[in-house]
C-alpha positions in Angstrom: 189.3 165.6 55.4 188.3 163.4 52.5 184.9 161.9 52.2 184.2 159.2 49.6 181.2 157.1 49.0 182.0 154.3 46.5 179.3 152.5 44.6 179.1 148.8 44.9 180.8 148.1 41.6 183.2 145.3 42.3 184.4 143.0 45.1 188.0 142.9 46.3 190.6 145.4 47.3 190.8 148.9 45.9 193.3 151.6 46.0 192.7 155.4 46.2 195.5 158.0 46.0 194.9 161.6 47.1 197.3 164.5 46.7 196.7 167.9 48.1 199.1 170.9 48.6 197.0 172.3 51.5 194.2 171.7 54.0 192.8 172.4 57.4 190.8 170.7 60.2 188.4 172.5 62.4 186.2 172.9 65.4 183.2 175.2 66.1 183.2 178.0 68.7 180.1 179.7 70.0 181.2 183.2 71.1 179.8 185.0 74.1 177.6 187.1 71.8 176.0 184.0 70.3 177.9 184.1 66.9 179.5 180.8 65.7 182.7 180.3 63.9 184.7 177.3 62.6 188.3 177.5 63.5 191.3 175.4 62.4 193.0 173.0 64.9 195.8 172.2 62.4 197.4 173.8 59.4 199.8 172.7 56.8 203.4 173.8 57.2 204.5 173.8 53.6 208.2 174.0 54.5 208.0 170.8 56.5 205.3 169.2 54.5 203.1 168.2 57.5 200.4 169.5 59.7 201.1 171.5 62.8 198.6 172.1 65.6 196.9 175.4 66.1 196.2 176.1 69.8 192.5 176.0 70.8 191.5 178.8 73.2 189.0 177.5 75.7 189.8 180.2 78.4 186.6 182.2 78.1 183.9 180.4 80.2 181.3 182.5 78.4 182.2 180.8 75.1 181.4 177.2 74.1 184.1 175.4 72.2 183.1 172.2 70.4 185.5 169.7 68.8 184.0 167.8 65.9 185.6 164.4 65.1 184.7 162.2 62.2 184.9 158.5 62.1 182.8 155.3 61.7 180.6 153.2 63.9 179.2 156.0 66.1 175.7 155.5 64.6 175.6 151.9 65.7 175.9 152.7 69.4 172.8 151.8 71.5 173.6 154.7 73.8 176.2 157.4 74.2 176.9 155.6 77.5 178.6 152.9 75.3 181.4 155.4 74.5 184.0 156.9 76.9 185.8 160.0 75.8 188.7 161.4 78.0 190.3 164.7 77.3 193.4 165.2 79.4 192.4 162.4 81.6 189.0 164.0 82.3 185.8 162.3 81.1 184.1 164.5 78.5 180.8 162.9 77.3 179.9 163.6 73.6 176.9 165.9 73.1 176.3 164.1 69.8 177.6 160.9 68.2 175.9 159.6 65.1 175.6 160.1 61.3 177.2 163.1 59.8 174.1 163.9 57.7 175.9 165.7 54.9 178.4 162.9 54.3 177.0 159.4 53.4 178.6 156.6 55.4 180.5 159.0 57.7 179.8 159.5 61.4 180.6 162.5 63.6 181.1 163.2 67.3 180.8 166.6 68.9 182.6 167.2 72.2 182.2 170.4 74.3 185.7 171.3 75.5 185.5 172.6 79.1 187.2 175.9 80.0 189.0 174.0 82.7 191.4 172.7 80.0 192.8 176.3 79.6 196.6 176.3 79.8 196.9 172.5 79.5 199.1 172.6 76.4 199.2 169.3 74.6 196.3 167.1 75.6 195.1 163.7 74.3 191.6 162.8 73.4 191.1 159.1 74.0 188.0 157.4 72.6 186.9 154.0 73.8 183.8 152.3 72.3 182.6 149.3 74.3 185.5 146.8 74.8 187.6 148.1 71.8 191.2 149.1 72.5 191.2 152.8 73.2 194.8 153.3 72.2 193.7 152.8 68.6 191.4 155.9 68.9 193.9 158.5 70.1 193.9 162.1 69.0 196.0 165.0 70.4 195.2 168.7 70.5 197.1 171.8 71.6 195.1 173.9 74.1 196.0 177.6 74.7 
């Protein structure tokens, strides 16, 4: 993930180029004993030069697995009811959608992934905000 806050120094188009040999994305798991951990949901395959999914284990109903997604415009919602999130065709309301406090200008959404997803394999997360086209907000995950 790259977070950039640019000062208002000039009008017009700009270009940013980022090069990185490695990186990960993550989600938070609250274990049955109350400990928390951040775990990757994708990792770089250096041989292929792209990211491959890491399966998310949601099979233990005593654990809470949250998926954190970053984007924009979540903070402008009047209510979480203005957003529809489907994971594997099941509605999964966000537990939080608003500013990502530590990153200026970036918003975050936290989804609690239900244990009922266990064994589903590849699932899609489809996010629709108001009347916006939900196909433009499509993410896929690998569920163990």
